[in-house]
Residue frames as qw, qx, qy, qz and C-alpha x, y, z in Angstrom:
[[0.226, 0.221, -0.034, -0.948, 32.00, -22.90, 15.05],
 [0.532, 0.365, 0.706, -0.292, 28.43, -23.64, 14.19],
 [0.370, 0.386, 0.675, 0.508, 26.84, -23.70, 10.76],
 [0.068, 0.115, 0.018, -0.991, 25.93, -20.20, 9.60],
 [0.430, 0.458, 0.637, -0.446, 22.22, -19.59, 9.60],
 [0.437, 0.477, 0.619, 0.445, 20.46, -19.56, 6.20],
 [0.111, 0.127, 0.121, 0.978, 20.24, -16.15, 4.51],
 [0.377, -0.572, -0.461, -0.564, 16.42, -16.00, 4.88],
 [0.626, -0.596, -0.461, 0.200, 16.73, -16.67, 8.59],
 [0.445, -0.207, -0.138, 0.860, 19.43, -14.00, 9.11],
 [0.059, -0.300, -0.270, -0.913, 17.34, -11.47, 7.13],
 [0.505, -0.598, -0.523, -0.336, 14.15, -12.45, 9.08],
 [0.601, -0.499, -0.400, 0.480, 16.00, -12.02, 12.39],
 [0.298, -0.039, 0.061, 0.952, 17.12, -8.52, 11.13],
 [0.219, -0.312, -0.400, -0.833, 13.79, -7.42, 9.89],
 [0.385, -0.445, -0.809, 0.017, 11.56, -9.14, 12.49],
 [0.246, -0.602, -0.507, 0.566, 11.45, -6.45, 15.23],
 [0.179, -0.098, 0.161, 0.966, 11.81, -3.52, 12.93],
 [0.169, -0.434, -0.586, -0.663, 8.33, -3.30, 11.29],
 [0.438, -0.694, -0.571, 0.031, 6.49, -3.38, 14.67],
 [0.418, -0.478, -0.200, 0.746, 8.79, -0.81, 16.35],
 [0.073, 0.074, 0.361, 0.927, 8.42, 1.53, 13.22],
 [0.283, -0.490, -0.648, -0.509, 4.64, 0.94, 13.14],
 [0.470, -0.616, -0.563, 0.288, 4.30, 1.53, 16.79],
 [0.365, -0.339, -0.043, 0.866, 6.24, 4.62, 16.72],
 [0.012, -0.208, -0.510, -0.834, 4.35, 5.95, 13.81],
 [0.376, -0.593, -0.651, -0.289, 0.90, 5.38, 15.48],
 [0.468, -0.548, -0.425, 0.547, 2.17, 6.82, 18.63],
 [0.226, -0.181, 0.155, 0.944, 3.24, 9.92, 16.70],
 [0.183, -0.389, -0.607, -0.668, -0.12, 9.99, 14.98],
 [0.448, -0.635, -0.629, 0.015, -1.97, 9.92, 18.35],
 [0.419, -0.280, -0.339, 0.795, -0.14, 12.56, 20.29],
 [0.075, -0.106, -0.145, -0.981, -1.79, 15.68, 18.59],
 [0.461, -0.395, -0.608, -0.511, -5.13, 13.99, 19.08],
 [0.484, -0.322, -0.715, 0.388, -4.84, 13.78, 22.85],
 [0.093, -0.681, -0.357, 0.632, -5.40, 17.56, 23.52],
 [0.658, -0.066, 0.264, -0.702, -7.99, 18.35, 22.44],
 [0.467, -0.083, 0.878, -0.065, -9.15, 14.83, 22.57],
 [0.488, 0.270, -0.528, -0.640, -10.21, 13.20, 19.23],
 [0.797, -0.069, 0.453, -0.393, -12.76, 10.37, 19.94],
 [0.935, 0.343, -0.033, -0.079, -11.74, 8.55, 16.74],
 [0.547, 0.667, -0.429, 0.269, -8.05, 9.21, 16.40],
 [0.215, -0.655, 0.604, -0.399, -6.85, 8.94, 19.99],
 [0.779, -0.227, 0.513, -0.280, -8.21, 5.58, 21.08],
 [0.922, 0.377, 0.085, 0.014, -7.49, 3.80, 17.75],
 [0.420, 0.755, -0.428, 0.267, -4.06, 5.25, 17.36],
 [0.319, -0.581, 0.662, -0.349, -3.07, 4.15, 20.91],
 [0.916, -0.006, 0.321, -0.240, -4.61, 0.72, 20.28],
 [0.826, 0.542, -0.106, 0.112, -2.49, 0.24, 17.18],
 [0.184, 0.742, -0.545, 0.345, 0.65, 1.48, 18.83],
 [0.585, -0.439, 0.597, -0.330, 0.12, -0.81, 21.93],
 [0.949, 0.208, 0.199, -0.126, -0.47, -3.87, 19.51],
 [0.640, 0.688, -0.286, 0.186, 2.61, -3.09, 17.59],
 [0.064, -0.714, 0.581, -0.384, 4.84, -2.78, 20.60],
 [0.767, -0.272, 0.465, -0.348, 3.43, -5.76, 22.22],
 [0.893, 0.375, -0.213, -0.127, 4.38, -7.91, 19.28],
 [0.241, 0.646, -0.674, 0.265, 7.95, -8.12, 20.83],
 [0.325, -0.308, 0.768, -0.457, 6.67, -10.24, 23.67],
 [0.856, 0.139, 0.072, -0.492, 4.40, -12.52, 21.75],
 [0.738, -0.240, 0.617, 0.127, 5.48, -16.10, 21.55],
 [0.042, -0.407, 0.660, 0.629, 7.17, -17.10, 18.33],
 [0.149, 0.235, 0.933, 0.226, 4.43, -19.58, 17.42],
 [0.147, 0.772, 0.588, -0.195, 1.79, -16.90, 17.61],
 [0.177, -0.569, 0.105, 0.796, 3.86, -13.92, 16.20],
 [0.085, 0.075, 0.668, 0.736, 2.89, -14.58, 12.53],
 [0.106, -0.641, -0.745, -0.152, -0.77, -14.44, 13.47],
 [0.240, -0.738, -0.269, 0.571, -0.23, -11.30, 15.50],
 [0.206, -0.360, 0.338, 0.845, 1.55, -9.63, 12.70],
 [0.035, 0.340, 0.771, 0.538, -1.17, -10.57, 10.23],
 [0.144, -0.782, -0.599, 0.094, -3.79, -9.03, 12.47],
 [0.239, -0.659, -0.005, 0.713, -1.72, -5.89, 13.00],
 [0.166, -0.045, 0.586, 0.792, -1.24, -5.65, 9.18],
 [0.019, -0.557, -0.763, -0.328, -4.97, -6.05, 8.65],
 [0.191, -0.826, -0.411, 0.336, -5.87, -3.34, 11.25],
 [0.250, -0.443, 0.244, 0.826, -3.21, -0.98, 9.67],
 [0.078, 0.211, 0.700, 0.678, -4.84, -1.45, 6.32],
 [0.131, -0.652, -0.732, -0.148, -8.33, -1.06, 7.66],
 [0.282, -0.870, -0.311, 0.259, -7.78, 1.92, 10.02],
 [0.567, -0.202, 0.144, 0.785, -4.64, 3.59, 8.69],
 [0.191, 0.447, 0.427, 0.763, -6.29, 5.70, 6.14],
 [0.298, -0.829, -0.380, -0.282, -8.72, 7.34, 8.43],
 [0.627, -0.648, -0.149, 0.406, -6.16, 7.87, 11.08],
 [0.498, -0.127, 0.205, 0.833, -3.62, 9.61, 8.89],
 [0.074, 0.592, 0.461, 0.657, -6.27, 11.67, 7.34],
 [0.405, -0.863, -0.296, -0.053, -7.45, 12.86, 10.67],
 [0.629, -0.457, 0.031, 0.627, -3.84, 13.70, 11.62],
 [0.365, 0.283, 0.373, 0.804, -3.39, 15.70, 8.47],
 [0.188, -0.781, -0.382, -0.457, -6.39, 17.78, 9.42],
 [0.602, -0.746, -0.208, 0.197, -5.29, 18.13, 13.04],
 [0.579, -0.305, 0.145, 0.742, -1.78, 19.36, 12.00],
 [0.298, 0.868, 0.125, -0.377, -3.23, 21.54, 9.34],
 [0.568, -0.157, 0.591, 0.551, -0.79, 20.09, 6.71],
 [0.409, 0.597, -0.223, -0.653, -0.82, 21.96, 3.35],
 [0.888, 0.272, 0.370, -0.025, -1.57, 19.72, 0.41],
 [0.310, -0.590, 0.548, 0.506, 1.28, 19.00, -1.84],
 [0.719, 0.359, 0.575, 0.157, -0.39, 17.57, -5.01],
 [0.381, 0.919, -0.045, -0.093, 0.43, 20.75, -7.04],
 [0.166, -0.727, 0.642, 0.181, 4.11, 20.07, -6.37],
 [0.635, -0.009, 0.761, 0.132, 3.56, 16.39, -7.48],
 [0.619, 0.702, 0.350, -0.038, 1.87, 17.68, -10.72],
 [0.156, 0.920, -0.334, -0.131, 4.87, 19.96, -11.32],
 [0.425, -0.471, 0.755, 0.166, 7.22, 17.00, -10.86],
 [0.702, 0.369, 0.606, 0.054, 5.21, 15.05, -13.47],
 [0.453, 0.887, 0.067, -0.054, 5.37, 17.93, -15.93],
 [0.065, -0.875, 0.460, 0.133, 9.14, 18.33, -15.36],
 [0.497, -0.316, 0.797, 0.135, 10.07, 14.71, -15.74],
 [0.527, 0.315, 0.762, 0.207, 7.84, 13.85, -18.67],
 [0.106, 0.068, 0.422, 0.898, 7.35, 17.18, -20.46],
 [0.499, -0.274, -0.231, -0.789, 3.55, 16.94, -19.82],
 [0.589, -0.237, 0.574, -0.517, 1.12, 15.07, -17.46],
 [0.120, 0.073, -0.978, -0.154, 1.15, 11.32, -17.81],
 [0.291, 0.361, 0.743, -0.482, -2.31, 11.39, -16.09],
 [0.507, 0.588, 0.054, -0.628, -3.71, 13.38, -18.94],
 [0.311, 0.434, -0.731, -0.424, -1.97, 11.16, -21.56],
 [0.093, 0.034, 0.987, -0.123, -3.45, 8.11, -19.85],
 [0.474, 0.347, 0.462, -0.664, -6.94, 9.40, -20.41],
 [0.458, 0.360, -0.560, -0.589, -6.83, 8.03, -23.92],
 [0.270, 0.020, -0.963, 0.002, -7.38, 4.59, -22.27],
 [0.294, 0.210, 0.585, -0.726, -10.36, 5.78, -20.31],
 [0.337, -0.033, -0.666, -0.665, -12.78, 3.96, -22.66],
 [0.720, -0.158, 0.096, -0.669, -16.35, 2.99, -21.98],
 [0.974, -0.060, -0.184, -0.118, -16.42, -0.60, -20.43],
 [0.702, 0.279, -0.439, 0.486, -12.65, -0.69, -19.98],
 [0.088, -0.531, 0.345, -0.769, -12.88, 2.03, -17.37],
 [0.801, -0.389, 0.069, -0.450, -15.30, -0.26, -15.31],
 [0.933, 0.083, -0.297, 0.184, -12.78, -3.11, -15.62],
 [0.427, 0.421, -0.406, 0.689, -10.06, -0.95, -14.29],
 [0.418, -0.553, 0.177, -0.699, -12.30, 0.33, -11.52],
 [0.930, -0.303, -0.040, -0.203, -12.99, -3.19, -10.25],
 [0.806, 0.235, -0.329, 0.432, -9.26, -4.07, -10.55],
 [0.081, 0.556, -0.362, 0.744, -8.33, -1.06, -8.52],
 [0.674, -0.462, 0.123, -0.563, -10.92, -2.07, -5.83],
 [0.978, -0.060, -0.200, -0.028, -9.62, -5.70, -5.88],
 [0.349, 0.614, -0.539, 0.458, -6.17, -4.43, -4.70],
 [0.484, -0.538, 0.471, -0.505, -7.12, -5.06, -1.10],
 [0.976, -0.050, 0.123, -0.173, -7.34, -8.82, -1.93],
 [0.665, 0.579, -0.445, 0.156, -3.85, -9.04, -3.34],
 [0.029, -0.635, 0.624, -0.454, -2.00, -9.15, -0.01],
 [0.688, -0.312, 0.482, -0.444, -3.93, -12.13, 1.56],
 [0.951, 0.200, -0.161, -0.173, -3.69, -15.34, -0.82],
 [0.583, 0.507, -0.573, 0.275, 0.02, -15.84, -0.43],
 [0.166, -0.409, 0.687, -0.577, 0.21, -15.67, 3.43],
 [0.848, -0.088, 0.244, -0.462, -2.79, -18.06, 3.56],
 [0.879, 0.359, -0.309, -0.044, -1.02, -20.48, 1.22],
 [0.339, 0.481, -0.683, 0.432, 2.20, -20.31, 3.14],
 [0.462, -0.342, 0.542, -0.613, 0.34, -20.89, 6.35],
 [0.931, 0.088, 0.053, -0.352, -1.62, -23.92, 4.96],
 [0.823, 0.390, -0.381, 0.158, 1.72, -25.39, 3.64],
 [0.745, -0.647, -0.013, 0.162, 3.33, -24.69, 7.03],
 [0.659, 0.361, -0.060, 0.657, 6.17, -22.81, 5.54],
 [0.388, -0.835, -0.307, 0.241, 6.47, -20.74, 8.76],
 [0.510, -0.395, 0.119, 0.755, 9.87, -19.11, 8.11],
 [0.223, 0.237, 0.498, 0.804, 8.83, -17.73, 4.71],
 [0.217, -0.743, -0.601, -0.198, 5.51, -16.66, 6.19],
 [0.447, -0.719, -0.208, 0.490, 7.16, -14.70, 8.93],
 [0.377, -0.187, 0.310, 0.853, 9.54, -12.92, 6.51],
 [0.079, 0.440, 0.614, 0.651, 6.71, -12.14, 4.12],
 [0.316, -0.811, -0.487, -0.074, 4.47, -10.65, 6.70],
 [0.484, -0.611, -0.090, 0.621, 7.31, -8.70, 8.30],
 [0.252, -0.043, 0.369, 0.894, 8.24, -7.02, 5.02],
 [0.072, -0.603, -0.632, -0.482, 4.59, -6.44, 4.14],
 [0.394, -0.787, -0.407, 0.243, 4.19, -4.72, 7.56],
 [0.420, -0.382, 0.154, 0.809, 7.29, -2.64, 6.81],
 [0.155, 0.346, 0.555, 0.740, 5.63, -1.67, 3.46],
 [0.202, -0.788, -0.545, -0.206, 2.49, -0.48, 5.09],
 [0.467, -0.684, -0.180, 0.531, 4.62, 1.56, 7.65],
 [0.359, -0.187, 0.293, 0.866, 6.65, 3.25, 5.00],
 [0.030, 0.516, 0.609, 0.602, 3.51, 4.08, 2.84],
 [0.310, -0.839, -0.444, -0.050, 1.59, 5.55, 5.69],
 [0.494, -0.501, 0.006, 0.710, 4.73, 7.48, 6.81],
 [0.270, 0.121, 0.434, 0.851, 4.74, 8.98, 3.33],
 [0.126, -0.682, -0.579, -0.427, 1.15, 10.01, 3.64],
 [0.477, -0.753, -0.303, 0.337, 1.94, 11.63, 6.93],
 [0.446, -0.410, 0.194, 0.771, 4.96, 13.55, 5.52],
 [0.010, 0.108, -0.501, -0.859, 3.56, 14.40, 2.16],
 [0.357, 0.434, 0.742, -0.364, -0.29, 14.47, 2.44],
 [0.131, 0.226, -0.497, -0.827, -1.26, 14.72, -1.21],
 [0.664, 0.327, 0.481, -0.470, -4.76, 14.07, -2.68],
 [0.650, 0.258, 0.654, 0.290, -5.52, 12.48, -6.03],
 [0.128, -0.035, 0.364, 0.922, -5.30, 14.37, -9.33],
 [0.179, -0.578, -0.691, -0.395, -9.12, 14.05, -9.63],
 [0.367, -0.784, -0.447, 0.225, -9.66, 15.72, -6.29],
 [0.369, -0.355, 0.081, 0.855, -6.95, 18.38, -6.97],
 [0.052, 0.231, 0.558, 0.795, -8.70, 19.40, -10.17],
 [0.308, -0.672, -0.627, -0.247, -12.14, 19.39, -8.55],
 [0.451, -0.690, -0.333, 0.458, -10.83, 21.46, -5.55],
 [0.321, -0.420, 0.132, 0.839, -8.75, 24.02, -7.34],
 [0.464, 0.780, 0.354, -0.226, -10.95, 24.49, -10.39],
 [0.537, 0.827, -0.024, 0.163, -9.38, 26.93, -12.81],
 [0.161, -0.856, 0.484, -0.082, -6.37, 27.30, -10.63],
 [0.895, -0.164, 0.402, 0.106, -5.38, 23.67, -11.12],
 [0.282, -0.521, 0.584, 0.555, -2.29, 23.06, -13.26],
 [0.168, 0.060, -0.759, -0.627, -4.25, 21.32, -15.94],
 [0.627, 0.120, 0.287, -0.714, -7.87, 20.25, -16.56],
 [0.377, 0.128, 0.906, 0.144, -9.64, 17.00, -17.62],
 [0.211, 0.030, -0.474, -0.854, -11.53, 17.38, -20.90],
 [0.673, -0.248, -0.416, -0.560, -14.40, 14.93, -19.80],
 [0.656, -0.402, 0.516, -0.377, -15.53, 12.94, -16.71],
 [0.176, -0.236, 0.954, 0.051, -14.70, 9.23, -16.59],
 [0.602, 0.039, -0.442, -0.664, -16.96, 7.05, -18.78],
 [0.067, -0.074, 0.931, -0.351, -17.95, 4.87, -15.93],
 [0.427, -0.405, -0.664, -0.462, -21.35, 3.00, -15.97],
 [0.569, -0.632, 0.058, -0.523, -23.60, 3.13, -12.86],
 [0.944, -0.236, -0.190, 0.132, -21.85, -0.07, -11.64],
 [0.641, 0.261, -0.209, 0.691, -18.40, 1.57, -12.01],
 [0.154, -0.639, 0.092, -0.748, -19.71, 4.74, -10.28],
 [0.804, -0.524, -0.103, -0.262, -21.06, 2.48, -7.43],
 [0.886, -0.042, -0.219, 0.406, -17.57, 0.87, -6.98],
 [0.376, 0.452, -0.145, 0.796, -15.91, 4.19, -7.06],
 [0.389, -0.635, 0.062, -0.664, -18.20, 5.76, -4.49],
 [0.898, -0.409, -0.162, -0.032, -17.77, 2.67, -2.33],
 [0.715, 0.133, -0.240, 0.643, -13.97, 3.18, -2.34],
 [0.057, 0.532, -0.117, 0.837, -14.45, 6.84, -1.41],
 [0.626, -0.611, -0.054, -0.482, -16.73, 6.01, 1.35],
 [0.923, -0.309, -0.157, 0.164, -14.41, 3.54, 2.82],
 [0.632, 0.156, -0.104, 0.752, -11.36, 5.90, 2.46],
 [0.294, -0.881, -0.307, 0.206, -11.68, 8.46, 5.06],
 [0.386, -0.596, 0.310, 0.632, -8.25, 9.76, 4.27],
 [0.676, 0.688, 0.246, 0.099, -8.16, 11.48, 1.00],
 [0.096, 0.894, -0.435, -0.039, -4.43, 12.49, 1.25],
 [0.769, -0.259, 0.582, 0.055, -2.96, 9.07, 0.27],
 [0.745, 0.662, -0.051, -0.072, -1.53, 9.65, -3.07],
 [0.478, 0.678, -0.489, 0.272, 2.27, 9.83, -2.31],
 [0.098, 0.345, -0.798, -0.485, 3.78, 7.34, -2.47],
 [0.743, 0.024, -0.323, -0.585, 1.56, 4.90, -4.20],
 [0.469, -0.299, 0.777, -0.295, 0.94, 2.04, -1.87],
 [0.888, 0.339, 0.159, -0.267, -0.82, 0.18, -4.68],
 [0.646, 0.630, -0.428, 0.060, 2.35, 0.07, -6.63],
 [0.098, -0.587, 0.742, -0.308, 4.67, -0.72, -3.69],
 [0.631, -0.132, 0.685, -0.340, 2.55, -3.67, -2.38],
 [0.874, 0.416, 0.076, -0.240, 1.53, -4.96, -5.81],
 [0.482, 0.662, -0.572, 0.046, 5.21, -5.15, -6.89],
 [0.204, -0.446, 0.805, -0.335, 6.22, -6.85, -3.72],
 [0.745, 0.031, 0.562, -0.358, 3.29, -9.37, -3.56],
 [0.840, 0.502, -0.078, -0.192, 3.69, -10.35, -7.38],
 [0.359, 0.642, -0.663, 0.140, 7.39, -10.83, -6.92],
 [0.329, -0.302, 0.817, -0.364, 6.98, -12.98, -3.83],
 [0.838, 0.200, 0.318, -0.395, 4.22, -14.88, -5.37],
 [0.695, 0.611, -0.365, -0.103, 6.49, -15.63, -8.45],
 [0.053, 0.584, -0.760, 0.280, 9.25, -16.70, -6.04],
 [0.275, -0.183, 0.824, -0.460, 7.19, -18.90, -3.79],
 [0.501, 0.370, 0.748, -0.230, 4.01, -19.94, -5.76],
 [0.091, -0.119, 0.540, 0.828, 4.07, -19.59, -9.48],
 [0.025, -0.487, -0.822, -0.294, 0.46, -20.71, -10.06],
 [0.154, -0.811, -0.425, 0.371, -0.81, -18.01, -7.66],
 [0.253, -0.447, 0.206, 0.833, 1.41, -15.46, -9.38],
 [0.052, 0.146, 0.696, 0.701, -0.32, -16.03, -12.68],
 [0.151, -0.661, -0.733, -0.042, -3.67, -15.72, -11.11],
 [0.258, -0.768, -0.231, 0.539, -2.75, -12.37, -9.38],
 [0.413, -0.122, 0.331, 0.839, -0.94, -10.93, -12.38],
 [0.083, 0.541, 0.544, 0.636, -3.95, -9.64, -14.39],
 [0.346, -0.850, -0.395, 0.051, -5.45, -8.06, -11.26],
 [0.545, -0.561, 0.017, 0.622, -2.13, -6.46, -10.45],
 [0.346, 0.034, 0.427, 0.835, -1.40, -5.07, -13.89],
 [0.063, -0.672, -0.557, -0.484, -4.90, -3.71, -14.38],
 [0.416, -0.824, -0.312, 0.227, -4.85, -2.15, -10.91],
 [0.489, -0.348, 0.162, 0.783, -1.47, -0.43, -11.72],
 [0.193, 0.333, 0.546, 0.744, -2.89, 0.85, -14.91],
 [0.240, -0.764, -0.579, -0.155, -5.98, 2.05, -13.11],
 [0.465, -0.601, -0.244, 0.603, -3.99, 4.34, -10.84],
 [0.161, -0.241, 0.243, 0.926, -3.24, 6.69, -13.71],
 [0.056, -0.336, -0.705, -0.622, -6.19, 6.15, -16.00],
 [0.342, -0.707, -0.601, -0.149, -8.80, 6.70, -13.18],
 [0.061, 0.739, -0.095, 0.664, -6.95, 9.67, -11.82],
 [0.783, -0.583, -0.216, 0.025, -5.95, 8.20, -8.51],
 [0.650, -0.532, 0.147, 0.522, -2.21, 9.03, -8.63],
 [0.223, 0.884, -0.332, -0.241, 0.41, 11.18, -10.17],
 [0.870, 0.356, -0.319, 0.119, 3.19, 9.43, -12.12],
 [0.145, 0.617, -0.593, 0.497, 5.74, 10.46, -9.56],
 [0.724, -0.319, 0.411, -0.452, 3.66, 8.55, -6.86],
 [0.983, 0.152, 0.018, -0.103, 4.03, 5.42, -9.02],
 [0.563, 0.620, -0.451, 0.310, 7.74, 5.96, -9.46],
 [0.142, -0.551, 0.630, -0.529, 8.44, 6.22, -5.82],
 [0.863, -0.130, 0.274, -0.403, 6.03, 3.39, -5.01],
 [0.908, 0.363, -0.211, 0.012, 7.90, 1.19, -7.52],
 [0.322, 0.616, -0.570, 0.438, 11.25, 2.04, -5.92],
 [0.497, -0.402, 0.550, -0.538, 9.94, 1.23, -2.50],
 [0.948, 0.088, 0.087, -0.294, 8.54, -2.10, -3.91],
 [0.705, 0.516, -0.453, 0.176, 11.94, -2.89, -5.35],
 [0.027, 0.539, -0.670, 0.510, 13.50, -2.51, -1.98],
 [0.753, -0.187, 0.365, -0.515, 10.80, -4.67, -0.37],
 [0.918, 0.315, -0.214, -0.114, 11.45, -7.38, -3.00],
 [0.437, 0.538, -0.614, 0.377, 15.10, -7.44, -1.95],
 [0.273, -0.380, 0.656, -0.593, 14.33, -7.72, 1.78],
 [0.836, 0.002, 0.306, -0.456, 11.73, -10.51, 1.12],
 [0.616, 0.475, -0.598, -0.192, 14.02, -12.52, -1.12],
 [0.940, -0.300, 0.129, -0.096, 14.38, -16.21, 0.03],
 [0.542, -0.501, 0.576, 0.352, 17.69, -18.04, 0.10],
 [0.451, 0.597, -0.423, -0.510, 19.16, -18.13, -3.42],
 [0.065, 0.234, -0.960, -0.139, 19.70, -21.79, -3.11],
 [0.423, 0.324, 0.765, -0.361, 15.96, -22.38, -2.60],
 [0.111, 0.010, -0.651, -0.751, 13.99, -23.08, -5.85],
 [0.628, 0.041, 0.174, -0.757, 10.38, -23.23, -6.50],
 [0.413, -0.023, 0.910, -0.029, 9.07, -26.75, -6.44],
 [0.040, -0.115, -0.768, -0.629, 7.26, -28.37, -9.37],
 [0.093, -0.608, -0.789, 0.008, 3.93, -28.35, -7.63],
 [0.074, -0.768, -0.291, 0.566, 4.19, -24.60, -6.97],
 [0.154, -0.339, 0.478, 0.796, 5.44, -23.78, -10.53],
 [0.631, 0.452, 0.103, -0.623, 3.35, -23.27, -13.51]]
């Protein structure tokens, strides 16, 4: 009998084809309603993402990490607009009022309203920048793993990260909920609760916030919180594999998570489900228990 494969290799072999298959199936499902009548944005981009995802199975092993990284980037860049277009195509009802009810039931009152005590002048701008910087969290660790030629860990990390994006976007499709700020603005007096005052953002903070809105074509991306799921996974993986990087990313991650409530981007239930998803991803991305962080990677 041969020597059993390391745990990380077994997990990588199990997880490896799954993200692309799920992601390809999701984008195919997204595209079908847009074929008749034909949607010039949704149909070609959805079919392209589905084809790239399914084609990953035949990509040579030495190129698969690059292919997966590119697929992950395209999903991040295009996924919001595609899921938003699909929600409109299918005529999904918004479910944010249900999420608000969950918050009130679990906590007795809205944590979003309670968090407004932290919406202070100056600090709100810091939180807004940290929220925008979320898109940068996912990239430093794969780059370092690639430079250090830690191919097995890179493949596993990108595979689980792709799975994270798939699960989050599936949640957006199944439960298309907008943010608390948009819910209150849309429903007016019919909203479950009201904010006492607008966010105290400076012109710079408003510019960053409007930039996020302009780049986010899908405004039904509250449940579950992809910010929480990806941040928890990335911080945990960075702590396991590169401690110095983890310390650098920690302030951005913590402030970004705080911003989700204070800046009215998410309900508390979004964060809870996103955190649970992040915990599952952390377990899938765990390296072998015999592997320790080397001295040059620790703080």
